[in-house]
C-alpha positions as CSV (number, residue, x, y, z in Angstrom):
1,M,76.7,56.0,-54.8
2,K,73.7,54.4,-56.5
3,L,70.7,56.1,-55.8
4,F,67.3,53.8,-56.0
5,K,63.9,56.3,-55.8
6,L,60.9,54.9,-54.5
7,P,59.3,54.0,-57.8
8,D,55.4,54.8,-58.9
9,L,53.2,52.4,-57.1
10,G,50.3,52.9,-59.0
11,E,47.1,55.3,-59.7
12,G,49.0,58.6,-59.2
13,L,49.9,57.7,-55.5
14,Q,52.3,61.1,-54.6
15,E,54.1,58.7,-51.4
16,A,53.7,55.8,-49.2
17,E,55.1,55.4,-45.4
18,I,58.0,53.0,-44.3
19,V,56.6,50.3,-42.6
20,E,59.8,48.3,-42.3
21,W,63.4,47.7,-44.0
22,H,64.0,43.9,-45.0
23,V,67.9,44.9,-45.6
24,Q,70.6,46.8,-44.0
25,A,73.9,48.9,-44.8
26,G,76.2,46.8,-45.9
27,D,73.5,43.9,-47.0
28,T,74.6,42.0,-49.9
29,V,71.3,41.3,-52.0
30,K,69.6,40.0,-55.4
31,A,67.9,41.6,-58.1
32,D,64.2,41.6,-56.9
33,Q,65.0,40.9,-53.2
34,T,62.5,42.6,-51.0
35,L,64.3,46.0,-49.8
36,V,61.0,47.4,-48.0
37,S,57.5,47.2,-47.1
38,V,55.4,50.5,-47.8
39,E,52.2,51.3,-46.9
40,T,50.4,52.7,-49.5
41,D,46.7,53.6,-50.5
42,K,45.7,51.5,-47.6
43,A,47.9,48.1,-49.0
44,I,50.8,47.4,-47.8
45,V,53.6,46.7,-50.8
46,D,56.8,45.0,-50.9
47,V,59.4,47.1,-52.9
48,P,62.2,44.6,-54.7
49,S,65.8,45.6,-55.7
50,P,65.7,46.9,-58.9
51,Q,69.6,45.0,-58.9
52,A,72.2,43.1,-57.1
53,G,74.7,45.0,-55.3
54,V,75.9,45.8,-51.9
55,I,73.5,48.4,-49.8
56,E,75.4,51.3,-48.5
57,K,72.7,53.9,-47.3
58,L,69.0,53.5,-46.2
59,F,66.6,56.4,-47.0
60,G,64.1,56.9,-44.3
61,A,63.0,55.0,-41.0
62,P,60.0,53.2,-40.3
63,H,56.6,55.6,-40.1
64,D,58.9,58.2,-42.6
65,R,56.5,59.2,-45.0
66,V,58.4,59.2,-48.8
67,Q,57.5,60.9,-51.9
68,V,57.5,59.0,-55.3
69,G,60.6,59.9,-57.2
70,M,63.1,60.5,-53.7
71,P,65.2,57.9,-53.3
72,L,65.0,55.5,-51.3
73,V,68.2,53.2,-50.9
74,G,71.7,53.8,-52.1
75,F,73.9,51.2,-53.5
76,E,77.4,51.0,-53.6
77,G,79.3,52.0,-57.3
78,A,79.8,54.7,-59.4
79,P,76.3,57.6,-58.6
80,D,73.9,57.8,-61.3
81,E,73.3,61.4,-60.6
82,A,74.8,63.7,-57.7
83,D,73.3,63.0,-54.5
84,A,71.2,65.8,-53.2
85,G,71.0,64.8,-49.5
86,T,67.3,64.3,-50.0
87,V,65.3,63.9,-46.6
88,V,62.5,62.0,-46.3
89,G,59.7,62.3,-43.7
90,H,57.3,64.6,-42.9
91,M,58.5,68.0,-43.1
92,P,57.2,71.5,-41.7
93,V,57.6,74.2,-44.5
94,G,58.9,77.4,-42.2
95,Q,58.0,81.1,-43.2
96,A,60.6,84.5,-43.2
97,P,60.4,86.2,-40.2
98,A,57.9,89.4,-39.9
99,A,59.4,92.4,-39.3
100,E,59.4,93.1,-35.9
101,G,55.8,94.6,-34.5
102,E,54.8,94.0,-37.9
103,L,50.8,91.8,-38.2
104,V,51.4,89.1,-40.6
105,G,48.5,85.9,-41.5
106,A,48.4,82.7,-42.5
107,A,50.4,80.6,-44.3
108,G,48.8,79.7,-47.9
109,G,45.2,80.1,-48.7
110,N,44.3,81.5,-45.5
111,A,46.5,84.2,-45.7
112,G,45.3,87.2,-43.2
113,A,42.7,84.9,-41.5
114,I,45.3,85.0,-38.2
115,R,46.1,88.2,-37.1
116,A,49.2,88.3,-34.5
117,T,52.5,89.8,-33.9
118,P,56.0,87.7,-34.6
119,A,56.5,87.8,-30.5
120,I,53.2,86.1,-30.2
121,R,53.8,83.7,-33.4
122,A,56.8,82.6,-31.5
123,L,54.8,81.8,-28.2
124,A,52.9,79.8,-30.1
125,H,55.5,77.7,-31.8
126,R,57.4,78.0,-28.3
127,L,54.6,76.5,-26.7
128,G,53.2,74.1,-29.4
129,V,50.3,75.9,-30.2
130,D,48.7,75.9,-33.8
131,L,47.1,79.3,-34.3
132,T,44.4,78.2,-36.1
133,L,42.9,77.0,-33.1
134,V,43.1,79.7,-31.0
135,T,40.1,82.1,-30.5
136,P,41.4,85.4,-30.4
137,S,40.1,87.8,-27.7
138,G,42.3,91.1,-28.7
139,A,40.7,93.8,-31.0
140,G,40.6,93.6,-34.3
141,G,40.9,90.3,-33.7
142,L,43.9,89.7,-32.7
143,V,45.7,87.2,-31.2
144,T,47.2,87.9,-27.6
145,S,49.4,85.8,-25.4
146,Q,46.5,85.2,-22.8
147,D,44.6,83.1,-25.7
148,V,47.8,81.3,-27.0
149,Q,48.7,80.7,-23.1
150,R,44.6,79.2,-23.3
151,V,44.6,76.9,-25.5
152,A,48.2,75.7,-24.6
153,K,47.1,74.4,-21.3
154,L,43.8,72.6,-23.0
155,L,46.3,70.8,-25.1
156,A,48.6,69.7,-21.8
157,E,45.2,68.2,-20.4
158,W,44.3,66.5,-23.3
159,G,47.8,64.9,-24.5
160,P,50.0,64.8,-27.1
161,A,47.6,64.6,-31.1
162,E,48.1,61.2,-32.9
163,E,49.3,61.9,-36.0
164,L,46.7,60.1,-38.6
165,R,48.7,57.3,-40.5
166,G,48.5,54.8,-43.0
167,V,44.6,53.6,-43.6
168,R,43.5,56.4,-41.7
169,R,45.8,58.9,-42.9
170,A,44.3,57.4,-46.3
171,M,40.5,57.9,-45.5
172,A,41.2,61.3,-44.2
173,Q,43.0,62.3,-47.6
174,N,40.3,60.5,-49.8
175,M,37.2,61.9,-48.1
176,A,38.6,65.9,-47.6
177,L,39.0,64.6,-51.9
178,A,35.0,63.6,-51.8
179,Q,33.7,66.5,-49.9
180,R,35.1,69.4,-52.6
181,E,34.1,67.6,-55.5
182,V,30.7,65.7,-55.4
183,A,27.4,67.1,-55.1
184,A,26.1,64.4,-53.0
185,A,22.6,63.9,-52.5
186,T,21.3,60.9,-50.7
187,I,17.6,58.9,-50.6
188,V,16.6,56.7,-48.8
189,D,13.6,53.8,-48.2
190,D,12.9,50.2,-46.8
191,A,12.9,46.6,-47.9
192,D,10.1,43.9,-46.5
193,I,12.5,40.8,-46.6
194,A,10.0,39.0,-44.6
195,A,10.0,36.5,-47.6
196,W,14.1,34.9,-47.1
197,P,14.5,31.8,-46.6
198,A,16.0,31.3,-42.9
199,G,20.3,31.9,-43.4
200,A,20.1,33.8,-46.5
201,D,23.1,35.4,-47.1
202,T,22.7,39.0,-46.4
203,T,25.5,40.5,-48.1
204,I,24.8,38.0,-51.3
205,R,21.4,39.7,-51.6
206,L,22.3,43.5,-51.4
207,V,24.8,42.5,-54.3
208,R,22.3,40.8,-56.5
209,A,19.9,44.3,-55.4
210,L,22.6,46.6,-56.6
211,V,22.9,44.3,-59.8
212,A,19.5,44.7,-60.4
213,G,19.5,48.6,-59.7
214,C,22.4,49.2,-62.2
215,R,20.4,47.3,-64.6
216,A,17.2,49.5,-64.2
217,A,19.4,52.7,-63.8
218,P,23.0,52.3,-65.9
219,A,23.5,55.8,-65.1
220,L,24.8,55.2,-61.1
221,N,27.1,52.1,-62.6
222,A,29.1,55.5,-63.8
223,L,32.7,57.4,-63.4
224,Y,32.5,60.7,-63.6
225,D,35.3,63.3,-64.7
226,G,34.6,66.5,-63.0
227,A,37.3,68.5,-64.9
228,A,36.6,67.5,-68.4
229,V,32.0,67.2,-67.6
230,A,32.3,63.7,-69.2
231,R,30.9,60.7,-67.6
232,R,31.6,57.0,-68.6
233,V,28.6,54.7,-68.1
234,L,29.9,51.4,-67.9
235,Q,28.8,47.5,-68.7
236,K,31.1,45.8,-65.9
237,I,29.4,46.2,-62.1
238,D,32.8,46.2,-60.5
239,V,31.5,46.2,-56.6
240,G,33.8,48.4,-53.9
241,I,32.9,46.3,-50.1
242,A,33.4,48.6,-47.6
243,V,35.4,46.6,-45.1
244,D,35.8,48.1,-41.0
245,T,38.9,46.9,-38.9
246,A,40.3,48.2,-36.7
247,D,43.0,50.0,-38.5
248,G,40.3,52.3,-40.9
249,L,38.0,51.8,-43.8
250,F,39.4,49.1,-46.6
251,V,37.3,48.9,-49.8
252,P,38.2,45.7,-51.7
253,V,37.0,45.5,-55.0
254,L,34.8,42.0,-56.3
255,R,34.7,42.2,-60.1
256,D,32.0,41.9,-62.5
257,V,29.3,40.7,-59.9
258,A,26.8,40.1,-62.5
259,N,27.9,37.6,-63.9
260,R,28.7,35.5,-60.9
261,D,26.9,32.8,-59.1
262,A,25.8,33.4,-55.1
263,A,28.6,30.8,-54.5
264,D,31.5,32.2,-56.1
265,L,30.9,35.6,-54.6
266,R,30.7,34.4,-50.9
267,A,34.1,32.6,-51.7
268,G,35.6,35.9,-53.5
269,L,34.2,38.0,-50.3
270,D,35.5,35.7,-47.7
271,R,38.9,35.5,-49.2
272,M,39.3,39.4,-49.6
273,R,38.3,39.8,-45.8
274,A,40.8,37.6,-45.2
275,D,43.4,39.7,-46.9
276,V,42.5,42.9,-45.5
277,L,42.4,41.5,-42.0
278,A,46.2,40.4,-42.9
279,R,47.3,43.3,-44.4
280,R,48.2,41.4,-47.6
281,I,45.7,42.4,-49.7
282,P,47.2,43.6,-53.2
283,P,47.0,47.1,-53.9
284,E,45.3,46.3,-57.7
285,E,42.4,44.9,-55.9
286,M,42.0,47.4,-54.1
287,R,41.2,49.6,-57.0
288,G,38.9,50.1,-60.2
289,C,35.8,50.2,-58.8
290,T,32.6,51.4,-60.5
291,I,29.8,51.7,-57.6
292,T,30.5,51.0,-54.1
293,L,28.2,48.7,-51.3
294,S,28.2,49.6,-47.7
295,N,26.8,46.9,-45.3
296,F,27.1,49.3,-42.1
297,G,23.9,47.3,-40.6
298,M,26.7,44.7,-39.2
299,I,27.7,47.1,-36.6
300,G,24.2,48.9,-36.3
301,A,22.2,52.4,-37.6
302,R,19.4,52.4,-39.9
303,Y,20.1,54.9,-42.2
304,A,23.0,56.7,-43.6
305,A,24.1,59.4,-45.9
306,P,27.5,57.6,-47.4
307,I,29.8,59.1,-49.1
308,V,30.4,58.7,-53.0
309,M,34.0,58.4,-53.4
310,P,35.3,59.8,-57.2
311,P,35.3,59.1,-59.8
312,T,32.5,56.7,-59.1
313,V,29.3,58.2,-59.1
314,A,27.0,56.2,-56.3
315,I,27.0,54.2,-53.0
316,L,24.4,51.9,-51.4
317,G,24.1,51.5,-48.1
318,A,22.3,48.6,-45.9
319,G,21.3,49.6,-42.6
320,R,20.5,47.5,-39.4
321,V,17.6,44.4,-40.1
322,R,15.1,45.2,-37.5
323,D,11.6,43.6,-36.8
324,Q,8.6,46.3,-37.7
325,V,5.0,46.6,-37.7
326,V,3.6,46.9,-41.5
327,A,0.5,46.4,-42.8
328,L,-0.5,43.8,-44.9
329,D,-4.0,43.3,-46.9
330,G,-5.8,45.8,-44.0
331,R,-3.8,43.7,-41.1
332,A,-0.8,45.0,-39.1
333,V,1.6,42.1,-39.0
334,V,5.2,41.9,-37.8
335,H,8.1,41.6,-40.5
336,R,11.8,41.8,-40.8
337,V,13.1,45.4,-42.7
338,L,16.4,46.7,-44.1
339,P,17.0,49.9,-44.5
340,L,18.7,50.9,-47.5
341,S,20.3,54.8,-47.8
342,L,21.4,55.6,-51.3
343,T,23.9,58.1,-52.4
344,F,24.7,59.3,-55.6
345,D,26.7,62.2,-57.5
346,H,23.9,64.7,-58.2
347,R,26.3,66.5,-60.9
348,C,26.1,63.2,-63.2
349,V,23.0,61.5,-62.0
350,T,19.4,62.8,-62.0
351,G,17.2,62.2,-59.3
352,G,14.7,60.2,-61.5
353,E,17.6,57.6,-62.3
354,A,18.4,57.2,-58.5
355,A,14.9,56.4,-57.4
356,R,14.5,54.1,-60.4
357,F,17.7,52.2,-59.0
358,L,16.3,52.2,-55.5
359,V,13.2,50.8,-56.4
360,A,14.5,48.1,-58.7
361,A,17.0,47.2,-56.2
362,L,14.1,47.5,-53.9
363,R,12.1,45.3,-55.5
364,D,15.2,41.9,-55.6
365,L,15.0,42.0,-51.8
366,E,11.8,42.0,-51.3
367,A,11.7,38.6,-53.6
368,A,12.0,35.2,-51.7
369,Q,14.4,33.5,-53.6
């Protein structure tokens, strides 16, 4: 049997989730015929056959996660290498049993944090209780059977946990990475947009304001390498636009925004949103942003501390437009106000640079045209 392994799908991705098989064992396929659809990095990708031939075996079922380099399809024919019977999908890693009566700690980096006898661990395993969820009540922080049974009862009342998959799984992993790496700081201010003409396109105005901010403070349109302690300040502005969907958060990239007019930008945004909602946006259109925009005010809320996703160093958030009393020439008047929140990576962006960016964005937003 000739093995076809999951290829590198780009950007250092290590795994993909099987969405749908388009072939079955025994099928005859042509080269470049779609074998399977997989989801990775928030996009669904069709994987083509590398050759013509007869399918002997499919490795994995829908919702299994396959690591890059693991067998995906077996073709009839002489083997290229021995089939080691690799298993796809998420599999828990077991531990060697401890000696009877011995207290053992949690696996990995939390070793020693959980104190429980093998009998208690066996009880937790039988009841489906993760010991990291248990508050110990025994002497010296020892987990007791009553502790495990109490949590088991609560879990039964709450119902089964939903494993995060696809877009939400990618979001969880990316946000954890950002939390570990980024030294985030946020500044906020309000833009008085009373001068806007009726029907102004808020998102396009925000993109234009972001360009103005980057011109005033180029350091925010940059990529940062924390390991090398090096940054790359960029001339071209490629904006990641956060798009909220029922499946999770997508961030397609609007390219070279400084050199496109409003009509072209709007057409690009509409096309990207349609592709996102259809779950057919190409993976390359989800990569390579240099700065991010989140117009969360379309849903609600005034201010936020948006998450900076490395290697980018800044994200501009726009809150809900509202009417507010402001002072104008000594008089109290009601104007429309757009709240802004700018989060930046303080490892490589100074507070002064961030403030200059926000001031420039505010001035652009407050202009009539």
